[in-house]
C-alpha positions as CSV (number, residue, x, y, z in Angstrom):
1,M,214.5,243.6,103.7
2,H,213.8,246.7,106.2
3,D,210.1,245.6,107.2
4,Q,211.1,242.1,108.1
5,F,212.5,243.3,111.1
6,Y,209.5,245.4,112.9
7,P,209.5,244.4,116.4
8,S,207.7,241.3,116.9
9,P,203.8,241.4,117.9
10,E,203.3,242.0,121.7
11,G,203.4,238.8,123.6
12,T,205.8,237.0,121.1
13,P,209.4,237.9,122.6
14,N,212.4,237.9,120.3
15,I,215.6,235.8,120.9
16,D,218.2,237.7,122.8
17,G,221.4,237.0,120.8
18,S,223.6,238.5,123.6
19,K,222.6,235.2,125.4
20,L,222.9,233.0,122.7
21,D,226.0,230.6,122.3
22,L,226.5,230.1,118.5
23,S,229.1,228.1,119.1
24,Y,226.9,225.1,117.9
25,L,226.9,226.9,114.3
26,V,230.3,225.9,113.5
27,G,230.7,223.9,110.8
28,R,227.0,224.1,109.5
29,E,225.5,226.0,106.6
30,V,223.7,229.2,107.1
31,G,221.7,231.2,104.6
32,V,222.8,234.8,103.4
33,F,220.3,237.2,102.0
34,C,221.2,240.7,100.4
35,D,220.0,243.2,98.2
36,Q,223.0,243.1,96.4
37,F,221.6,239.7,94.8
38,P,217.9,240.3,95.3
39,G,215.6,237.3,95.6
40,T,218.9,234.9,96.0
41,E,219.9,232.6,99.1
42,L,223.7,232.8,99.1
43,K,224.7,229.3,101.3
44,G,227.5,229.4,103.4
45,R,229.3,227.5,106.0
46,V,230.5,228.9,109.4
47,H,233.8,228.8,110.1
48,S,234.2,230.0,113.5
49,A,231.7,231.9,115.8
50,Q,232.7,234.4,118.9
51,D,230.1,236.1,120.8
52,R,227.9,237.5,117.9
53,Q,230.5,237.4,115.4
54,L,230.4,234.7,112.5
55,E,233.1,234.0,110.2
56,I,231.3,232.5,107.0
57,E,233.0,231.0,103.7
58,G,231.2,229.9,100.5
59,G,228.7,230.4,97.8
60,N,228.3,229.5,94.5
61,R,230.3,230.6,91.4
62,Q,227.8,233.4,90.6
63,H,227.4,234.5,94.1
64,H,229.9,233.8,96.2
65,L,230.1,235.3,99.6
66,D,233.7,236.9,98.5
67,N,232.0,239.2,95.9
68,L,229.8,240.8,98.6
69,V,230.1,244.6,98.8
70,N,231.9,245.3,102.4
71,N,230.0,247.2,105.1
72,Q,226.7,246.2,103.8
73,T,224.0,245.0,106.1
74,V,222.5,241.5,105.4
75,I,220.2,238.6,106.6
76,L,221.5,235.5,108.0
77,Q,218.7,232.8,108.5
78,F,220.0,229.3,110.4
79,P,218.4,226.7,112.8
80,Y,217.9,227.5,116.5
81,K,216.1,225.1,118.5
82,G,214.0,223.4,115.7
83,Q,212.9,226.1,114.2
84,T,214.4,228.8,111.6
85,V,215.4,232.3,112.7
86,S,216.7,235.5,111.2
87,V,219.1,238.5,112.1
88,R,220.4,241.2,110.7
89,A,224.4,241.4,110.4
90,L,226.9,244.0,109.2
91,L,229.7,242.4,106.8
92,R,233.0,243.2,107.8
93,R,235.9,242.1,105.5
94,T,239.4,241.6,106.9
95,S,242.5,242.7,105.2
96,G,242.9,238.8,104.6
97,G,239.8,238.4,102.9
98,R,237.7,236.8,105.4
99,C,233.9,237.8,105.8
100,L,233.1,238.4,109.6
101,F,229.3,239.3,110.3
102,L,228.5,241.2,113.0
103,M,225.0,240.2,114.3
104,E,222.6,242.5,115.8
105,E,221.2,241.3,119.2
106,K,217.7,240.8,118.4
107,I,217.1,237.5,116.7
108,I,213.7,236.7,115.3
109,P,211.9,233.6,114.6
110,L,210.3,233.6,110.8
111,S,207.3,232.7,112.1
112,Q,207.1,236.2,113.9
113,R,208.0,238.6,111.2
114,R,205.4,241.2,111.2
115,H,205.2,242.0,107.7
116,R,205.3,239.0,105.5
117,R,207.6,239.8,102.1
118,I,206.5,238.0,98.9
119,Q,208.3,237.9,95.7
120,L,205.9,239.6,93.5
121,R,206.6,241.1,90.3
122,R,204.3,244.1,89.4
123,S,204.7,247.3,87.2
124,A,205.5,250.5,89.5
125,K,206.3,254.2,88.6
126,L,208.4,256.4,90.9
127,A,209.4,259.7,91.0
128,A,211.9,261.3,93.5
129,V,210.8,264.4,95.3
130,P,213.2,267.2,96.4
131,M,211.5,267.8,99.9
132,S,213.0,270.8,100.8
133,T,212.2,272.7,97.4
134,F,209.2,270.8,96.3
135,V,205.7,273.1,95.5
136,R,203.0,271.4,93.8
137,T,203.2,273.4,90.5
138,K,206.5,271.2,90.0
139,L,204.3,268.2,90.0
140,P,203.9,267.9,86.3
141,H,207.7,268.0,85.8
142,L,208.7,265.4,87.9
143,R,210.8,262.5,86.2
144,W,208.8,259.2,86.3
145,L,210.5,256.1,85.9
146,E,209.1,252.7,85.1
147,T,210.1,249.8,86.9
148,T,209.0,246.4,88.5
149,T,208.9,245.1,91.9
150,L,211.0,242.2,92.9
151,N,209.5,241.6,96.2
152,F,206.6,243.0,98.1
153,S,205.2,243.6,101.5
154,S,202.7,245.9,103.2
155,G,205.4,248.1,104.8
156,G,207.6,248.3,101.4
157,A,209.1,246.9,98.2
158,L,212.0,246.2,96.4
159,L,212.4,247.9,93.1
160,E,214.8,247.4,89.9
161,I,216.1,251.0,88.9
162,P,218.4,252.4,86.3
163,S,220.2,255.1,88.4
164,Y,221.5,255.1,91.9
165,L,219.3,256.8,94.8
166,E,220.5,258.1,98.0
167,R,219.2,256.7,101.3
168,G,216.4,258.7,102.8
169,V,215.2,260.3,99.5
170,H,211.4,260.5,99.3
171,L,209.5,258.8,96.2
172,L,206.1,259.2,95.0
173,L,205.1,255.8,94.1
174,H,202.5,254.0,92.2
175,V,202.4,249.9,92.4
176,E,200.1,248.0,90.1
177,I,198.2,246.5,93.3
178,N,194.6,246.7,94.1
179,N,193.8,250.2,95.0
180,S,191.6,249.1,97.9
181,L,194.5,247.6,99.7
182,L,197.1,250.2,98.6
183,P,196.5,253.7,97.5
184,A,197.4,254.3,93.8
185,L,199.8,256.7,94.9
186,V,202.1,256.6,98.1
187,L,204.6,258.4,99.7
188,A,207.9,256.0,100.1
189,Q,211.4,256.4,101.4
190,V,214.8,254.7,100.2
191,R,216.3,252.5,102.6
192,H,218.9,250.9,100.4
193,C,220.4,250.9,97.1
194,F,223.0,248.6,95.5
195,S,224.2,248.1,92.1
196,T,223.4,244.7,90.5
197,E,225.3,242.9,88.0
198,G,222.8,243.8,85.4
199,G,224.1,247.4,85.7
200,K,221.2,248.7,87.5
201,F,220.1,249.3,91.1
202,S,218.1,247.2,93.7
203,T,216.4,249.7,95.7
204,G,214.8,249.1,98.9
205,V,212.0,251.7,99.9
206,E,209.5,251.8,102.9
207,F,205.9,253.1,102.4
208,V,205.4,256.2,104.7
209,V,202.2,255.7,106.4
210,R,200.1,258.8,107.4
211,E,200.7,258.5,111.0
212,V,204.7,258.7,110.6
213,A,204.7,261.4,107.7
214,G,204.4,264.0,110.3
215,K,207.7,263.1,111.8
216,V,209.5,262.7,108.4
217,V,208.0,265.2,106.1
218,P,208.7,268.7,106.5
219,P,205.2,270.7,107.2
220,T,205.6,272.8,104.5
221,A,206.4,270.2,102.1
222,A,203.4,267.9,103.3
223,K,201.3,270.8,102.4
224,E,202.7,270.5,98.6
225,L,202.5,266.9,98.1
226,P,199.3,265.3,96.6
227,P,196.8,264.5,99.4
228,A,196.2,261.1,98.1
229,S,200.1,260.4,98.7
230,L,199.6,260.3,102.5
231,N,196.4,258.4,102.7
232,Y,198.3,255.3,103.7
233,S,197.7,254.4,107.5
234,V,198.5,251.7,109.8
235,I,195.4,250.2,109.5
236,D,195.4,250.1,105.7
237,R,198.8,248.7,106.1
238,E,197.8,246.1,108.6
239,K,194.9,245.1,106.2
240,L,197.4,244.7,103.5
241,N,199.5,242.5,105.6
242,K,196.6,240.3,106.5
243,V,195.8,239.7,102.7
244,I,199.7,238.9,102.1
245,Q,199.7,236.7,104.9
246,G,197.4,234.1,103.0
247,W,198.8,234.8,99.4
248,T,200.6,231.9,97.7
249,P,202.0,231.8,93.9
250,H,199.1,229.2,93.1
251,S,196.3,230.7,94.7
252,P,193.6,233.4,94.0
253,S,194.5,236.5,95.4
254,E,192.9,240.0,96.3
255,L,196.2,241.6,95.2
């Protein structure tokens, strides 16, 4: 979910949530998206609204709001002035079991998302890289996991893996995507990891572009990484995003 909330393009301002009267949502249905239940929209009804805090009830038998892990970040979607908007919110469950969602101030119209995310299942391979101790001679000894993407964007992907990974862990990642759009090997960083009902872990990763790598990867480690893993650039990311913007499940795709 992370890359859905890049700042909107210049000249298309977001909605300031601190100035928004949310009382109109009381009694209305809103959508709740989280990585605990990837690819599933949980429907809830707003019971109360105060400042940027919503109390939401509902869901279905399999994916009820009461089953959400406390203190996780979710995405809320609801109508506002004839358009659908989305906003990040932190779930805080009270001692009485109520689900309170504290919204961030920045509310984004769906039409202004910078990097479109699509449901795309492609084979992938990944290996965790211990940046503080990694040297190139250890590359053949990395433990590679085969997995599948649950969704995909030019900024990152949601993967299903068999074990837990801490936020911030760096990965070498290969996704079965046209290599002219995404290099065969990219550096990625874990942004969130939640257990799923099937005993696996839904893991969101962000692709580390070349222009950012120097800020998040120690210089000594960068020299030891495969050079190809640092080739993905901001320009490449925007080119891939343009392709994804035109993608539909039923039409030919360059992906």
